[in-house]
C-alpha positions in Angstrom: 18.0 -3.4 -24.8 17.5 -5.5 -22.3 18.5 -9.6 -22.7 16.5 -12.8 -20.8 18.6 -12.5 -17.6 17.8 -8.7 -17.6 14.0 -9.7 -17.7 14.0 -12.6 -15.6 15.9 -10.0 -13.1 12.8 -7.6 -13.5 10.4 -10.0 -13.4 11.8 -11.2 -9.8 11.7 -7.5 -8.7 8.0 -7.1 -9.8 7.5 -9.9 -7.9 9.1 -8.7 -4.8 7.2 -5.4 -5.5 4.0 -7.5 -5.9 4.7 -8.8 -2.6 5.4 -5.9 -0.7 2.4 -4.0 -1.8 0.0 -6.4 -0.6 1.4 -6.4 2.9 0.3 -2.7 5.1 3.2 -1.0 5.7 5.8 -2.2 3.3 5.8 -0.3 0.0 6.7 -1.8 -3.5 8.4 2.0 -3.7 10.7 1.0 -1.3 11.4 -2.4 -3.0 12.0 -0.6 -6.4 14.4 1.9 -4.3 16.3 -1.3 -2.9 16.7 -2.8 -6.1 17.6 -0.4 -8.3 14.8 0.5 -10.7 12.7 3.2 -8.7 14.1 6.6 -11.1 13.5 4.1 -14.3 9.8 3.4 -12.6 8.7 6.9 -12.0 9.9 8.4 -15.5 8.3 5.5 -17.2 5.1 5.9 -15.5 5.2 10.0 -16.2 5.5 9.3 -19.6 2.2 7.8 -19.9 0.9 11.6 -20.9 -1.5 13.0 -23.4 1.5 13.8 -26.0 2.4 9.9 -26.0 -1.3 8.5 -26.0 -1.8 10.2 -29.1 0.4 8.0 -31.1 -0.9 4.8 -29.6 -4.5 6.3 -31.2 -3.3 7.2 -33.9 -1.8 3.6 -34.6 1.9 4.6 -33.8 2.5 1.4 -31.6 6.0 0.8 -31.8 6.7 4.8 -30.7 4.1 4.7 -27.9 5.4 1.6 -26.9 9.1 3.4 -27.1 8.2 5.9 -25.5 6.5 5.2 -22.5 9.7 2.3 -22.0 6.7 -0.7 -22.3 8.7 -3.3 -22.3 9.9 -2.3 -18.9 6.3 -2.2 -17.3 5.1 -5.1 -19.1 8.1 -7.4 -17.4 7.5 -5.3 -14.0 3.9 -5.6 -14.0 3.5 -9.2 -15.2 6.2 -9.9 -11.6 4.0 -8.1 -9.7 0.2 -9.0 -10.9 1.3 -12.6 -10.2 2.8 -11.9 -6.7 -0.4 -10.0 -5.6 -2.2 -12.8 -7.1 -0.4 -15.8 -5.3 0.0 -13.6 -2.0 -3.6 -13.0 -1.7 -5.1 -15.9 -1.3 -2.8 -16.4 2.3 -3.3 -13.4 3.1 -7.2 -14.1 2.8 -6.5 -17.3 4.6 -4.8 -15.2 7.3 -7.1 -13.2 8.2 -9.7 -16.1 8.7 -7.4 -18.0 10.8 -5.1 -15.8 12.6 -5.9 -12.3 12.7 -4.9 -11.1 16.2 -1.1 -12.2 14.7 -1.8 -11.1 11.1 -3.1 -7.4 12.7 -0.2 -7.1 15.2 2.6 -7.6 12.3 0.7 -5.2 10.0 1.1 -2.9 13.3 4.5 -3.3 14.0 5.2 -2.6 10.2 3.3 0.8 10.2 5.1 1.8 13.2 8.3 1.6 12.4 7.8 2.6 8.7 6.3 6.1 9.9 9.3 6.4 11.7 11.7 5.3 8.5 9.1 8.0 6.6 9.7 10.7 9.1 13.9 10.4 8.6 12.9 11.5 4.7 12.4 14.8 6.1 15.7 17.4 5.4 14.9 20.2 7.4 12.4 20.1 10.8 10.8 23.3 11.3 7.0 24.1 13.0 5.3 24.0 9.3 6.7 20.4 9.0 5.3 19.6 12.5 1.9 20.9 12.0 1.8 18.9 8.4 2.5 15.9 10.2 -0.2 16.6 13.0 -2.7 17.3 10.4 -2.0 14.2 8.7 -2.5 12.1 12.2 -5.8 13.8 12.6 -7.0 13.1 9.4 -6.2 9.3 9.0 -7.4 9.3 12.7 -10.5 11.0 11.9 -10.8 8.9 9.1 -10.5 5.7 10.0 -12.8 5.8 12.7 -15.8 6.8 10.4 -16.1 3.5 10.0 -20.3 2.7 8.6 -18.8 5.3 6.0 -15.9 3.2 4.5 -17.9 0.3 4.3 -19.9 0.4 1.4 -19.0 -2.2 -1.5 -20.0 0.3 -4.3 -17.6 0.4 -7.5 -17.2 4.0 -7.0 -15.6 3.3 -4.0 -13.5 0.2 -4.9 -12.6 3.3 -8.1 -11.2 5.9 -5.3 -9.0 3.0 -3.6 -7.7 1.7 -7.3 -7.0 5.6 -7.6 -5.0 6.6 -4.2 -3.7 2.9 -4.0 -1.2 3.8 -6.8 0.2 6.2 -5.0 2.6 3.8 -3.9 4.4 3.1 -6.3 6.1 6.2 -6.3 6.3 6.4 -2.4 8.8 4.5 -0.9 7.6 3.8 2.3 3.9 3.9 1.7 2.0 0.8 0.6 -0.8 0.8 -1.5 -2.7 -2.1 0.7 -2.0 0.7 3.9 -4.0 2.9 2.0 -6.1 0.4 1.1 -6.8 0.2 4.7 -7.3 4.0 5.5 -10.3 3.5 3.1 -11.9 0.1 4.5 -11.4 -2.0 1.6 -8.3 -4.2 2.3 -10.4 -7.2 3.1 -12.1 -6.2 -0.2 -9.8 -6.1 -2.5 -7.8 -8.8 -1.5 -11.1 -11.4 -1.4 -11.4 -10.0 -4.9 -7.9 -10.8 -5.9 -8.2 -14.6 -4.4 -12.0 -15.1 -5.6 -10.4 -13.9 -9.4 -13.6 -11.5 -9.1 -12.9 -9.6 -12.6 -15.7 -6.5 -11.9 -13.9 -5.5 -8.8 -10.5 -6.4 -10.1 -11.6 -4.9 -13.1 -12.9 -1.5 -11.8 -9.7 -0.9 -9.4 -7.2 -1.3 -12.2 -9.1 1.4 -13.6 -9.0 3.7 -10.9 -5.0 2.9 -10.4 -5.0 3.8 -14.4 -6.5 7.3 -14.2 -4.2 7.4 -10.5 -0.9 6.9 -13.0 -2.6 9.5 -15.1 -3.1 12.1 -12.8 -2.1 11.2 -9.1 1.2 10.1 -9.6 2.3 12.8 -11.3 0.6 15.7 -8.4 2.7 13.7 -5.9 5.9 13.5 -7.7 5.1 17.5 -7.9 4.8 17.9 -4.6 7.4 15.8 -3.5 10.0 17.6 -5.4 8.1 21.2 -4.5 7.8 20.9 -0.8 9.2 17.8 -0.3 9.3 17.9 3.3 6.0 18.8 4.3 4.5 16.3 2.0 6.9 13.7 3.7 5.5 14.8 7.0 1.8 14.6 6.2 2.0 10.6 4.7 4.1 10.0 7.6 1.0 11.2 9.8 -1.7 9.6 7.7 0.7 6.4 8.4 0.1 7.2 12.6 -3.1 8.4 12.9 -4.2 5.2 11.0 -2.9 3.0 13.3 -6.4 2.5 15.3 -8.0 0.5 12.3 -5.5 -2.3 12.6 -5.2 -2.9 16.2 -5.4 -6.7 16.5 -8.0 -6.6 19.2 -11.5 -5.6 18.7 -14.8 -5.8 19.9 -17.8 -6.1 17.4 -20.5 -4.0 18.3 -22.5 -4.5 15.2 -22.7 -6.8 12.2 -24.0 -5.9 8.0 -24.4 -7.8 5.5 -22.3 -7.8 2.6 -22.6 -7.9 -1.6 -22.0 -11.7 -1.4 -24.7 -12.1 0.9 -22.0 -12.6 4.3 -22.3 -11.1 7.3 -19.6 -9.1 8.4 -18.4 -6.8 11.0 -19.8 -3.4 10.6 -19.0 -1.5 13.3 -16.1 -2.1 15.9 -14.2 -0.7 18.9 -10.4 -0.9 19.7 -10.0 -2.8 23.4 -7.5 -4.2 25.6 -6.3 -7.6 25.2 -7.1 -8.3 28.7 -10.7 -6.8 27.4 -10.9 -9.0 24.4 -11.0 -12.2 26.2 -14.0 -11.0 28.7 -15.6 -9.7 25.7 -15.2 -12.8 23.2 -14.2 -15.1 25.7 -11.1 -16.4 23.1 -7.1 -16.1 23.8 -6.0 -12.6 23.0 -2.3 -14.7 21.8 -0.3 -11.6 23.6 2.9 -13.2 23.1 2.0 -14.0 19.6 1.3 -10.3 18.8 4.2 -9.2 20.6 6.2 -12.0 18.6 4.6 -10.6 15.0 4.7 -6.8 15.6 8.7 -7.2 16.9 8.4 -9.1 13.2 7.2 -6.5 10.9 9.8 -4.3 13.4 12.6 -6.0 12.2 11.6 -6.6 7.8 11.3 -2.6 7.3 14.7 -2.3 9.7 16.4 -5.2 7.1 15.0 -3.3 4.3 16.3 0.4 5.4 19.8 -1.3 6.4 20.1 -2.7 2.9 18.8 0.9 1.2 21.2 2.6 2.7 23.9 -0.6 2.2 23.0 0.4 -1.9 23.1 4.3 -1.0 26.6 4.4 0.0 28.1 2.4 -2.5 27.0 4.2 -5.1 27.9 7.3 -3.5 
């Protein structure tokens, strides 16, 4: 049984996880791992199964709550939700006012995070290398198909929630990163900032279904085929870097569900070309600085995790 002090600490850990999941490249799973709640989180999520759900539907609420470690999940997710809501408005503001600096920061985060994920591979062989290359190709192709990813329909929102929840069990892979691959990052952040209950509700529904299905499947893959699964995930990260390249030329616009004109087709360009095409300052020095900050954050998190592991052993 946790006392008030333990619950406050758990709430703060949840806030740290939520803050991490808003930022592509930093994983809430990584924060859970560093703060020592990763194993309890995985076991709690896996306990949300048909057997325990039967307890809920039969009216045995106390037994159900105990079986899924409900108090732990409630306090943790309250912290996560509060943090995500608080940071969503900030991210929306930065995307509108400082896009080059923000996407440079994300770019640096994902580059170094992919390296950190690759370090989890225990034994390198040709299968692992091929799986990593497959991940790069798949992610590159998916993130290059912009028109197919810009649909704002509720099915895509549901799929985004379904896939995004995988971040909870994958140190190094963030839910925000998965939303970037799907082209839904800005949309979900905007919905959180505006408290769009329809979008948020469908997204959460997808996440719940993901917890009941995808989370368990990914946990099985990591346990059964660890190195292949990690290589594929790292490949996804590296292959999607073109999606968040800071300098882009917009080729075509469309009108979104709010009647606003937003980019529809774009292409990556070099900073000097960005100035020629748009007439805007490419902010090269600032971009390099924020890329370096992204590198630094992930390196520090990895060092902390390593120190904690050494202390435990």
